[in-house]
DSSP file (Angstrom, degrees, kcal/mol; ACC not computed):
  #  RESIDUE AA STRUCTURE BP1 BP2  ACC     N-H-->O    O-->H-N    N-H-->O    O-->H-N    TCO  KAPPA ALPHA  PHI   PSI    X-CA   Y-CA   Z-CA
    1    1 A M    >         0   0    0      0, 0.0     3,-0.6     0, 0.0     2,-0.4   0.000 360.0 360.0 360.0 126.0   17.0   -0.5   -0.8
    2    2 A P  T 3   -     0   0    0      0, 0.0    34,-0.4     0, 0.0     0, 0.0  -0.580 360.0 -27.4 -77.4 121.3   17.6    2.6    1.5
    3    3 A N  T 3  S+     0   0    0     -2,-0.4    33,-2.0     1,-0.2     2,-0.4   0.834  82.4 168.4  31.3  60.5   14.5    3.4    3.5
    4    4 A V  E <   -a   36   0A   0     -3,-0.6     2,-0.4    31,-0.2   109,-0.3  -0.828  10.8-173.5 -91.5 133.2   12.0    2.0    1.1
    5    5 A T  E     -a   37   0A   0     31,-2.9    33,-3.2    -2,-0.4     2,-0.3  -0.997  20.5-133.4-131.8 132.4    8.4    1.7    2.6
    6    6 A L  E     -ab  38 114A   0    107,-2.4   109,-2.4    -2,-0.4     2,-0.4  -0.648  22.1-147.6 -74.7 141.2    5.4    0.1    0.9
    7    7 A I  E     - b   0 115A   0     31,-2.4    33,-0.3    -2,-0.3   109,-0.2  -0.959   7.0-158.0-123.2 129.3    2.2    2.2    1.1
    8    8 A D     >  -     0   0    0    107,-2.6     4,-0.9    -2,-0.4    91,-0.0  -0.441  35.6 -96.0 -96.3 177.5   -1.2    0.7    1.2
    9    9 A S  H  > S+     0   0    0      1,-0.2     4,-2.5     2,-0.2     3,-0.3   0.846 109.0  72.9 -64.0 -40.6   -4.5    2.5    0.2
   10   10 A G  H  > S+     0   0    0      1,-0.2     4,-3.0     2,-0.2     5,-0.2   0.910  99.5  38.0 -48.7 -62.1   -5.5    3.6    3.7
   11   11 A P  H  > S+     0   0    0      0, 0.0     4,-2.5     0, 0.0    -1,-0.2   0.893 118.2  52.9 -58.0 -35.4   -3.0    6.5    4.3
   12   12 A L  H  X S+     0   0    0     -4,-0.9     4,-1.5    -3,-0.3    -2,-0.2   0.926 110.3  45.7 -71.6 -40.0   -3.3    7.5    0.7
   13   13 A V  H >X S+     0   0    0     -4,-2.5     4,-1.1     1,-0.2     3,-0.8   0.976 114.6  50.1 -59.6 -56.0   -7.2    7.7    1.0
   14   14 A A  H >< S+     0   0    0     -4,-3.0     3,-0.5     1,-0.3     6,-0.3   0.837 104.0  57.5 -58.3 -36.2   -6.8    9.6    4.3
   15   15 A L  H 3< S+     0   0    0     -4,-2.5    -1,-0.3    -5,-0.2    -2,-0.2   0.894 115.4  35.8 -55.7 -40.9   -4.4   12.0    2.9
   16   16 A F  H << S+     0   0    0     -4,-1.5     2,-0.6    -3,-0.8    -1,-0.2   0.409 109.2  68.5-101.1   5.6   -6.9   13.1    0.2
   17   17 A D    X<  -     0   0    0     -4,-1.1     3,-2.6    -3,-0.5     6,-0.2  -0.862  61.5-166.6-120.3  99.2  -10.2   12.8    2.3
   18   18 A K  T 3  S+     0   0    0     -2,-0.6     6,-0.1     1,-0.3    -1,-0.1   0.689  86.8  57.2 -63.5 -12.6  -10.3   15.4    4.9
   19   19 A D  T 3  S+     0   0    0      4,-0.1    -1,-0.3     3,-0.0     2,-0.2   0.419  81.2 116.0 -91.0  -1.6  -13.2   13.7    6.7
   20   20 A D  S X  S-     0   0    0     -3,-2.6     3,-2.6    -6,-0.3     4,-0.4  -0.417  73.2-128.0 -68.3 141.5  -11.2   10.5    7.0
   21   21 A D  T 3  S+     0   0    0      1,-0.3     4,-0.3    -2,-0.2     3,-0.2   0.818 110.1  45.2 -56.6 -25.5  -10.4    9.4   10.6
   22   22 A Y  T 3> S+     0   0    0      1,-0.2     4,-2.9     2,-0.1    -1,-0.3   0.276  80.5 108.7-102.2  11.1   -6.7    9.1    9.7
   23   23 A H  H <> S+     0   0    0     -3,-2.6     4,-2.4     1,-0.2     5,-0.2   0.932  82.0  42.2 -55.8 -51.3   -6.4   12.4    7.7
   24   24 A E  H  > S+     0   0    0     -4,-0.4     4,-2.7     1,-0.2     5,-0.2   0.969 116.0  51.2 -57.6 -52.7   -4.3   14.3   10.2
   25   25 A Q  H  > S+     0   0    0     -4,-0.3     4,-2.8     1,-0.2    -2,-0.2   0.888 109.9  50.1 -56.1 -44.4   -2.1   11.2   10.9
   26   26 A A  H  X S+     0   0    0     -4,-2.9     4,-2.5     2,-0.2    -1,-0.2   0.916 110.8  47.6 -63.9 -44.0   -1.5   10.8    7.2
   27   27 A K  H  X S+     0   0    0     -4,-2.4     4,-1.4     2,-0.2    -2,-0.2   0.891 114.6  46.2 -63.7 -41.5   -0.5   14.3    6.7
   28   28 A A  H  X S+     0   0    0     -4,-2.7     4,-1.6    -5,-0.2    -2,-0.2   0.913 111.9  53.9 -68.3 -40.3    1.9   14.3    9.7
   29   29 A F  H  X S+     0   0    0     -4,-2.8     4,-2.9    -5,-0.2     3,-0.4   0.951 110.8  42.5 -56.0 -57.1    3.3   10.9    8.5
   30   30 A L  H  < S+     0   0    0     -4,-2.5    -1,-0.2     1,-0.2    -2,-0.2   0.733 111.3  56.5 -69.2 -19.4    4.1   12.1    5.1
   31   31 A K  H  < S+     0   0    0     -4,-1.4    -1,-0.2    -5,-0.2    -2,-0.2   0.823 117.6  35.5 -73.0 -30.3    5.6   15.4    6.4
   32   32 A E  H  < S+     0   0    0     -4,-1.6    -2,-0.2    -3,-0.4    -3,-0.2   0.784  92.0 105.8 -88.3 -35.3    7.9   13.5    8.5
   33   33 A F     <  -     0   0    0     -4,-2.9     2,-0.5    -5,-0.2    -4,-0.0  -0.268  46.3-170.0 -60.4 132.9    8.7   10.4    6.3
   34   34 A K        +     0   0    0      2,-0.1     2,-0.3    -2,-0.0    -1,-0.1  -0.993  52.4  44.9-127.1 116.7   12.2   10.4    4.7
   35   35 A G  S    S-     0   0    0     -2,-0.5     2,-0.4     2,-0.0   -31,-0.2  -0.891  93.2 -48.3 142.2-166.3   12.7    7.8    2.1
   36   36 A K  E     -a    4   0A   0    -33,-2.0   -31,-2.9   -34,-0.4     2,-0.5  -0.855  38.7-146.2-109.4 139.7   10.9    6.3   -0.9
   37   37 A L  E     -a    5   0A   0     32,-0.5    34,-2.9    -2,-0.4     2,-0.4  -0.872  18.7-168.5-100.7 129.9    7.2    5.2   -0.9
   38   38 A L  E     +ac   6  71A   0    -33,-3.2   -31,-2.4    -2,-0.5     2,-0.3  -0.955  16.2 148.9-120.6 135.5    6.5    2.1   -3.2
   39   39 A T  E     - c   0  72A   0     32,-2.2    34,-3.1    -2,-0.4     2,-0.3  -0.835  34.2-108.8-147.1-171.8    3.1    0.8   -4.2
   40   40 A T     >  -     0   0    0    -33,-0.3     4,-1.9    -2,-0.3     3,-0.3  -0.790  29.6-111.4-124.2 170.6    1.2   -1.0   -7.1
   41   41 A T  H  > S+     0   0    0     32,-0.5     4,-2.5    -2,-0.3     5,-0.1   0.790 116.7  63.7 -72.1 -23.2   -1.3    0.0   -9.6
   42   42 A A  H  > S+     0   0    0      2,-0.2     4,-2.1     1,-0.2    -1,-0.2   0.859 103.5  48.3 -60.1 -37.1   -3.8   -2.2   -7.7
   43   43 A V  H  > S+     0   0    0     -3,-0.3     4,-2.7     2,-0.2    -2,-0.2   0.899 110.2  49.9 -68.7 -40.2   -3.4    0.1   -4.8
   44   44 A L  H  X S+     0   0    0     -4,-1.9     4,-2.6     2,-0.2     5,-0.3   0.973 110.3  52.7 -65.7 -48.4   -3.9    3.3   -7.0
   45   45 A T  H  X S+     0   0    0     -4,-2.5     4,-2.0     1,-0.2    -2,-0.2   0.891 110.8  45.9 -43.0 -53.8   -7.0    1.6   -8.4
   46   46 A E  H  X S+     0   0    0     -4,-2.1     4,-2.5     2,-0.2    -1,-0.2   0.854 112.3  52.2 -61.4 -43.5   -8.4    1.0   -4.8
   47   47 A V  H  X S+     0   0    0     -4,-2.7     4,-1.0     2,-0.2    -2,-0.2   0.967 110.2  45.3 -53.8 -57.4   -7.6    4.6   -3.8
   48   48 A C  H >< S+     0   0    0     -4,-2.6     3,-0.5     1,-0.2    -2,-0.2   0.879 113.3  52.7 -65.3 -37.0   -9.4    6.2   -6.7
   49   49 A Y  H >< S+     0   0    0     -4,-2.0     3,-1.8    -5,-0.3    -1,-0.2   0.955 111.9  45.5 -53.2 -54.1  -12.3    3.7   -6.1
   50   50 A L  H 3< S+     0   0    0     -4,-2.5    -1,-0.2     1,-0.3     3,-0.2   0.591 110.1  53.3 -71.0  -8.6  -12.4    4.8   -2.5
   51   51 A L  T X< S+     0   0    0     -4,-1.0     3,-1.9    -3,-0.5     7,-0.3   0.106  71.5 122.4-105.6  17.3  -12.1    8.5   -3.4
   52   52 A D  T <   +     0   0    0     -3,-1.8    -1,-0.1     1,-0.3     3,-0.1   0.640  57.1  75.7 -58.3 -20.5  -15.2    8.1   -5.8
   53   53 A F  T 3  S+     0   0    0     -3,-0.2     2,-0.3     1,-0.2    -1,-0.3   0.494 103.4  35.1 -78.9  -5.0  -17.0   10.9   -3.8
   54   54 A S    <>  -     0   0    0     -3,-1.9     4,-1.9     1,-0.1    -1,-0.2  -0.831  54.9-165.4-155.3 119.7  -15.0   13.4   -5.4
   55   55 A I  H  > S+     0   0    0     -2,-0.3     4,-2.2     1,-0.2     5,-0.2   0.819  98.5  57.1 -66.6 -29.3  -13.5   13.6   -8.9
   56   56 A R  H  > S+     0   0    0      2,-0.2     4,-2.4     1,-0.2    -1,-0.2   0.893 104.8  50.7 -72.0 -38.4  -11.2   16.5   -7.6
   57   57 A A  H  > S+     0   0    0      2,-0.2     4,-2.2    -6,-0.2    -2,-0.2   0.893 111.2  47.6 -66.3 -42.6   -9.8   14.3   -4.9
   58   58 A Q  H  X S+     0   0    0     -4,-1.9     4,-2.5    -7,-0.3     5,-0.2   0.921 113.6  47.7 -68.4 -40.2   -9.0   11.5   -7.5
   59   59 A I  H  X S+     0   0    0     -4,-2.2     4,-2.6     1,-0.2     5,-0.3   0.952 113.5  48.6 -72.5 -45.3   -7.4   14.0   -9.9
   60   60 A D  H  X S+     0   0    0     -4,-2.4     4,-2.4    -5,-0.2     5,-0.2   0.938 113.4  46.6 -57.2 -43.2   -5.3   15.5   -7.0
   61   61 A F  H  X S+     0   0    0     -4,-2.2     4,-2.2     2,-0.2    -2,-0.2   0.921 113.7  46.6 -69.2 -39.9   -4.2   12.1   -5.9
   62   62 A L  H  X S+     0   0    0     -4,-2.5     4,-3.6     2,-0.2     5,-0.2   0.914 114.4  49.4 -63.3 -41.0   -3.3   10.9   -9.4
   63   63 A T  H  X S+     0   0    0     -4,-2.6     4,-2.0    -5,-0.2    -2,-0.2   0.898 109.2  50.9 -69.0 -36.9   -1.4   14.1  -10.1
   64   64 A W  H  <>S+     0   0    0     -4,-2.4     5,-1.9    -5,-0.3     6,-0.3   0.923 113.1  46.1 -66.9 -42.1    0.5   13.9   -6.7
   65   65 A V  H ><5S+     0   0    0     -4,-2.2     3,-1.8    -5,-0.2     5,-0.5   0.950 112.1  51.4 -68.8 -43.5    1.5   10.2   -7.7
   66   66 A K  H 3<5S+     0   0    0     -4,-3.6    -2,-0.2     1,-0.3    -1,-0.2   0.870 102.8  61.1 -54.2 -38.8    2.5   11.5  -11.4
   67   67 A N  T 3<5S-     0   0    0     -4,-2.0    -1,-0.3    -5,-0.2    -2,-0.2   0.400 127.8-100.8 -77.4  -0.4    4.6   14.1   -9.8
   68   68 A G  T < 5S+     0   0    0     -3,-1.8    -3,-0.2     2,-0.2    -2,-0.1   0.474  81.5 130.5  96.2  13.1    6.7   11.3   -8.0
   69   69 A A  S   <S+     0   0    0     -5,-1.9   -32,-0.5     1,-0.1     2,-0.4   0.834  82.0  24.5 -54.1 -33.5    5.3   11.2   -4.5
   70   70 A V  S    S-     0   0    0     -5,-0.5     2,-0.5    -6,-0.3    -2,-0.2  -0.991  79.7-133.0-132.3 145.7    5.0    7.4   -4.8
   71   71 A Q  E     -c   38   0A   0    -34,-2.9   -32,-2.2    -2,-0.4     2,-0.4  -0.857  18.8-136.4 -91.1 127.5    6.8    5.0   -7.0
   72   72 A L  E     -c   39   0A   0     -2,-0.5     2,-0.6   -34,-0.2   -32,-0.2  -0.729  11.6-154.6 -86.9 128.9    4.9    2.4   -8.9
   73   73 A E        -     0   0    0    -34,-3.1   -32,-0.5    -2,-0.4     2,-0.2  -0.898  15.6-137.4-102.6 122.8    6.2   -1.2   -9.0
   74   74 A E        -     0   0    0     -2,-0.6     2,-0.3   -34,-0.1   -34,-0.0  -0.516  19.2-122.4 -73.4 146.5    5.1   -3.2  -11.9
   75   75 A L        -     0   0    0     -2,-0.2     2,-0.2     4,-0.0    -1,-0.1  -0.677  22.8-152.4 -87.0 143.2    4.0   -6.8  -11.2
   76   76 A T     >  -     0   0    0     -2,-0.3     4,-1.9     1,-0.1     5,-0.2  -0.602  33.4-100.3-109.8 176.4    5.7   -9.7  -13.0
   77   77 A S  H  > S+     0   0    0      1,-0.3     4,-2.1     2,-0.2     5,-0.1   0.823 123.1  56.7 -71.5 -27.0    4.3  -13.0  -13.8
   78   78 A L  H  > S+     0   0    0      1,-0.2     4,-1.9     2,-0.2    -1,-0.3   0.808 103.9  53.4 -68.2 -26.0    6.0  -14.5  -10.9
   79   79 A D  H  > S+     0   0    0      2,-0.2     4,-2.1     1,-0.2    -2,-0.2   0.845 104.8  54.6 -71.4 -27.6    4.4  -12.0   -8.7
   80   80 A L  H  X S+     0   0    0     -4,-1.9     4,-2.2     2,-0.2    -2,-0.2   0.921 106.3  52.2 -67.1 -41.7    1.1  -13.1  -10.1
   81   81 A E  H  X S+     0   0    0     -4,-2.1     4,-1.8     1,-0.2    -1,-0.2   0.933 111.0  46.8 -52.4 -47.1    2.0  -16.6   -9.2
   82   82 A R  H  X S+     0   0    0     -4,-1.9     4,-2.8     1,-0.2    -1,-0.2   0.834 107.6  57.8 -66.8 -33.2    2.7  -15.6   -5.7
   83   83 A I  H  X S+     0   0    0     -4,-2.1     4,-2.3     2,-0.2    -1,-0.2   0.867 106.4  48.4 -58.1 -44.5   -0.5  -13.5   -5.5
   84   84 A I  H  X S+     0   0    0     -4,-2.2     4,-2.1     2,-0.2     5,-0.2   0.915 111.9  49.1 -65.0 -44.3   -2.5  -16.6   -6.3
   85   85 A E  H  X S+     0   0    0     -4,-1.8     4,-3.1     1,-0.2    -2,-0.2   0.935 113.1  46.4 -57.2 -49.0   -0.6  -18.5   -3.6
   86   86 A L  H  X S+     0   0    0     -4,-2.8     4,-2.2     1,-0.2    -2,-0.2   0.867 110.4  54.2 -67.4 -36.2   -1.2  -15.7   -0.9
   87   87 A T  H  < S+     0   0    0     -4,-2.3     8,-0.3     2,-0.2    -1,-0.2   0.909 113.4  42.5 -62.2 -39.7   -5.0  -15.4   -1.9
   88   88 A Q  H >< S+     0   0    0     -4,-2.1     3,-1.4     1,-0.2     4,-0.2   0.932 114.7  50.7 -69.1 -45.5   -5.3  -19.1   -1.3
   89   89 A K  H 3< S+     0   0    0     -4,-3.1     3,-0.3     1,-0.3    -2,-0.2   0.836 120.0  34.1 -62.6 -32.0   -3.2  -19.0    1.9
   90   90 A Y  T ><>S+     0   0    0     -4,-2.2     3,-1.9     1,-0.2     5,-0.7  -0.019  76.8 125.8-111.2  28.6   -5.2  -16.1    3.4
   91   91 A A  T < 5 +     0   0    0     -3,-1.4    -1,-0.2     1,-0.3    -2,-0.1   0.805  66.8  64.4 -57.4 -31.9   -8.6  -17.0    2.1
   92   92 A D  T 3 5S+     0   0    0     -3,-0.3    -1,-0.3    -4,-0.2    -2,-0.1   0.610 112.0  31.8 -73.4  -8.6  -10.0  -16.9    5.5
   93   93 A L  T < 5S-     0   0    0     -3,-1.9    -1,-0.2    27,-0.0    -2,-0.2   0.934 112.4-123.3 -80.5 -46.6   -9.4  -13.2    6.0
   94   94 A P  T   5 -     0   0    0      0, 0.0     2,-0.5     0, 0.0    -3,-0.2   0.747  22.7-144.1 -81.7 161.1   -9.9  -12.8    3.0
   95   95 A M      < -     0   0    0     -5,-0.7     2,-0.1    -8,-0.3    -5,-0.1  -0.742  19.4-140.8 -86.5 131.4   -6.8  -11.1    1.5
   96   96 A D     >  -     0   0    0     -2,-0.5     4,-2.2     1,-0.1     5,-0.1  -0.373  22.3-104.8 -88.9 177.5   -7.7   -8.6   -1.2
   97   97 A F  H  > S+     0   0    0      1,-0.2     4,-1.9     2,-0.2     5,-0.2   0.902 116.8  51.2 -68.4 -44.7   -5.8   -8.1   -4.4
   98   98 A A  H  > S+     0   0    0    -56,-0.2     4,-1.2     1,-0.2    -1,-0.2   0.891 111.7  48.1 -57.8 -42.7   -4.2   -4.8   -3.5
   99   99 A D  H  > S+     0   0    0      2,-0.2     4,-2.0     1,-0.2    -1,-0.2   0.886 110.1  52.0 -64.7 -45.6   -2.9   -6.3   -0.3
  100  100 A S  H  X S+     0   0    0     -4,-2.2     4,-2.8     1,-0.2    -1,-0.2   0.822 105.9  54.5 -63.6 -30.8   -1.5   -9.4   -2.1
  101  101 A T  H  X S+     0   0    0     -4,-1.9     4,-2.1     2,-0.2    -1,-0.2   0.847 108.4  50.1 -72.0 -31.7    0.4   -7.2   -4.6
  102  102 A L  H  X S+     0   0    0     -4,-1.2     4,-2.0    -5,-0.2    -2,-0.2   0.905 112.1  46.6 -72.5 -37.6    2.1   -5.4   -1.7
  103  103 A V  H  X S+     0   0    0     -4,-2.0     4,-2.9     2,-0.2     5,-0.2   0.963 112.3  51.5 -61.7 -56.3    3.1   -8.6   -0.1
  104  104 A A  H  X S+     0   0    0     -4,-2.8     4,-2.0     1,-0.2    -2,-0.2   0.852 114.8  39.2 -47.2 -43.9    4.3  -10.0   -3.4
  105  105 A I  H  X S+     0   0    0     -4,-2.1     4,-2.5     2,-0.2    -1,-0.2   0.770 114.2  56.3 -88.1 -21.8    6.5   -7.1   -4.3
  106  106 A G  H  X>S+     0   0    0     -4,-2.0     5,-2.6    -5,-0.2     4,-0.6   0.935 110.4  45.7 -54.7 -54.0    7.6   -6.7   -0.6
  107  107 A E  H ><5S+     0   0    0     -4,-2.9     3,-0.6     3,-0.2    -2,-0.2   0.916 114.4  45.7 -53.5 -54.8    8.7  -10.2   -0.8
  108  108 A R  H 3<5S+     0   0    0     -4,-2.0    -2,-0.2     1,-0.2    -1,-0.2   0.939 121.8  36.1 -68.1 -41.1   10.5   -9.9   -4.1
  109  109 A L  H 3<5S-     0   0    0     -4,-2.5    -1,-0.2     2,-0.1    -2,-0.2   0.362 109.4-120.7 -93.6   6.6   12.4   -6.6   -3.3
  110  110 A N  T <<5 +     0   0    0     -4,-0.6     2,-0.5    -3,-0.6    -3,-0.2   0.945  63.2 145.6  54.0  58.0   12.9   -7.6    0.5
  111  111 A V      < +     0   0    0     -5,-2.6    -1,-0.2    -6,-0.1    -2,-0.1  -0.959  16.7 164.6-124.4 105.7   11.0   -4.6    1.7
  112  112 A S        +     0   0    0     -2,-0.5    21,-3.0  -108,-0.1     2,-0.4   0.417  44.0 103.9-106.9  -1.7    9.0   -5.4    5.0
  113  113 A Q  E     + d   0 133A   0   -109,-0.3  -107,-2.4    19,-0.2     2,-0.3  -0.707  50.1 174.8 -77.4 130.3    8.3   -1.8    6.1
  114  114 A I  E     -bd   6 134A   0     19,-3.2    21,-2.9    -2,-0.4     2,-0.5  -0.965  32.4-149.2-135.4 156.3    4.7   -0.8    5.4
  115  115 A A  E     +b    7   0A   0   -109,-2.4  -107,-2.6    -2,-0.3     2,-0.3  -0.957  46.1 132.9-122.5 117.2    2.5    2.1    6.0
  116  116 A S        -     0   0    0     -2,-0.5    21,-0.2  -109,-0.2    20,-0.2  -0.971  54.9-146.4-151.0 153.7   -1.1    0.8    6.3
  117  117 A V  S    S+     0   0    0     -2,-0.3     2,-0.7    19,-0.1    -1,-0.1   0.505  75.6 104.1 -98.4  -6.1   -4.2    1.1    8.4
  118  118 A D    >   -     0   0    0      1,-0.1     3,-1.9     2,-0.0     4,-0.1  -0.649  57.6-161.1 -72.7 103.4   -4.9   -2.4    7.7
  119  119 A K  G >  S+     0   0    0     -2,-0.7     3,-2.3     1,-0.3     4,-0.3   0.653  80.6  84.9 -66.9  -8.6   -4.2   -4.7   10.6
  120  120 A D  G >> S+     0   0    0      1,-0.3     4,-2.5     2,-0.2     3,-1.6   0.711  74.9  74.9 -60.1 -20.3   -4.1   -7.7    8.4
  121  121 A F  G <4 S+     0   0    0     -3,-1.9    11,-0.6     1,-0.3    -1,-0.3   0.649  87.9  62.3 -66.3 -14.7   -0.3   -6.6    7.7
  122  122 A Y  G <4 S+     0   0    0     -3,-2.3    -1,-0.3    -4,-0.1    -2,-0.2   0.613 109.3  40.1 -84.5 -10.5    0.4   -7.9   11.2
  123  123 A I  T <4 S+     0   0    0     -3,-1.6    -2,-0.2    -4,-0.3    -3,-0.1   0.811  93.6  91.1-100.1 -40.4   -0.7  -11.3   10.1
  124  124 A Y     <  -     0   0    0     -4,-2.5     8,-0.6   -34,-0.0     2,-0.3  -0.238  55.6-171.9 -59.6 152.3    0.7  -11.6    6.6
  125  125 A R  B     -E  131   0B   0      6,-0.2     6,-0.2     2,-0.0     2,-0.1  -0.972  20.4-116.9-143.6 142.4    4.1  -13.1    6.3
  126  126 A F    >   -     0   0    0      4,-2.4     3,-2.4    -2,-0.3   -22,-0.1  -0.293  46.4 -92.7 -68.3 169.2    6.8  -13.7    3.5
  127  127 A R  T 3  S+     0   0    0      1,-0.3    -1,-0.1     2,-0.1   -20,-0.0   0.896 129.9  55.4 -47.4 -45.7    7.8  -17.0    2.4
  128  128 A Q  T 3  S-     0   0    0      1,-0.1    -1,-0.3     2,-0.1     3,-0.1   0.239 120.3-108.7 -76.1   8.6   10.7  -16.8    5.0
  129  129 A K    <   +     0   0    0     -3,-2.4    -2,-0.1     1,-0.3    -1,-0.1   0.393  69.4 152.7  74.8   1.2    8.1  -16.2    7.8
  130  130 A K        -     0   0    0     -5,-0.1    -4,-2.4     1,-0.1    -1,-0.3  -0.379  34.7-139.9 -59.8 136.3    9.4  -12.6    8.0
  131  131 A A  B     -E  125   0B   0     -6,-0.2     2,-0.2    -3,-0.1    -6,-0.2  -0.585  12.2-107.8-103.4 164.3    6.7  -10.1    9.2
  132  132 A F        -     0   0    0    -11,-0.6     2,-0.6    -8,-0.6   -19,-0.2  -0.484  19.3-141.8 -83.6 152.3    5.9   -6.7    8.2
  133  133 A T  E     -d  113   0A   0    -21,-3.0   -19,-3.2    -2,-0.2     2,-0.8  -0.983  16.1-148.2-120.0 120.6    6.7   -3.7   10.4
  134  134 A N  E     +d  114   0A   0     -2,-0.6   -19,-0.2   -21,-0.2   -21,-0.1  -0.801  18.4 179.2 -85.4 107.6    3.8   -1.2   10.1
  135  135 A I  S    S+     0   0    0    -21,-2.9   -20,-0.2    -2,-0.8    -1,-0.1   0.347  75.4  58.8 -90.1   4.1    5.2    2.4   10.5
  136  136 A F              0   0    0    -22,-0.5    -1,-0.1   -20,-0.2   -21,-0.1   0.810 360.0 360.0-101.8 -44.6    2.0    4.1   10.1
  137  137 A L              0   0    0    -21,-0.2    -2,-0.1   -19,-0.1    -1,-0.1   0.481 360.0 360.0 -85.6 360.0   -0.2    2.5   13.1
C-alpha cells in the first residue's frame, strides 16, 4: 500500500478540539501529510466519546470522515481473534480496544506507520516483532 498510515484517536481529537495540547501539531500534520489515513470504527467511537464536550465537534469530525479524510477498515473475525491475543499479551499496559484494532489491521495489511499521541505504540509489536513508526510524535 503506497504511503498508508494508521491514525489513532489522539491526533483526531486534537484536530477538532482547539484546546487540546496537540491541536496545532495535528493541523500542521494533516496539512503536510500526503497519503491515505486508515482507522477503525473503534477509533471513531473513541474520538466521539472524547469530543463529548461539543456535539458540533462530533458532527464536524464525523462529516470530515464521511467526506473521505480517513478510510475506515472493517474488522474481520480473524482480526477479533488477534485482538483477543493482543489484549492478553499487553494486559499489563493495558491495551485498549481501539489500539488493539489498529495493531490487528496494521498487521493484516502490513502497515506499520502510525500517527498517534499514544507512546504505547513504541511498545506494541506485530507477530513478526516488527515495530510501529510513529510519524506524529
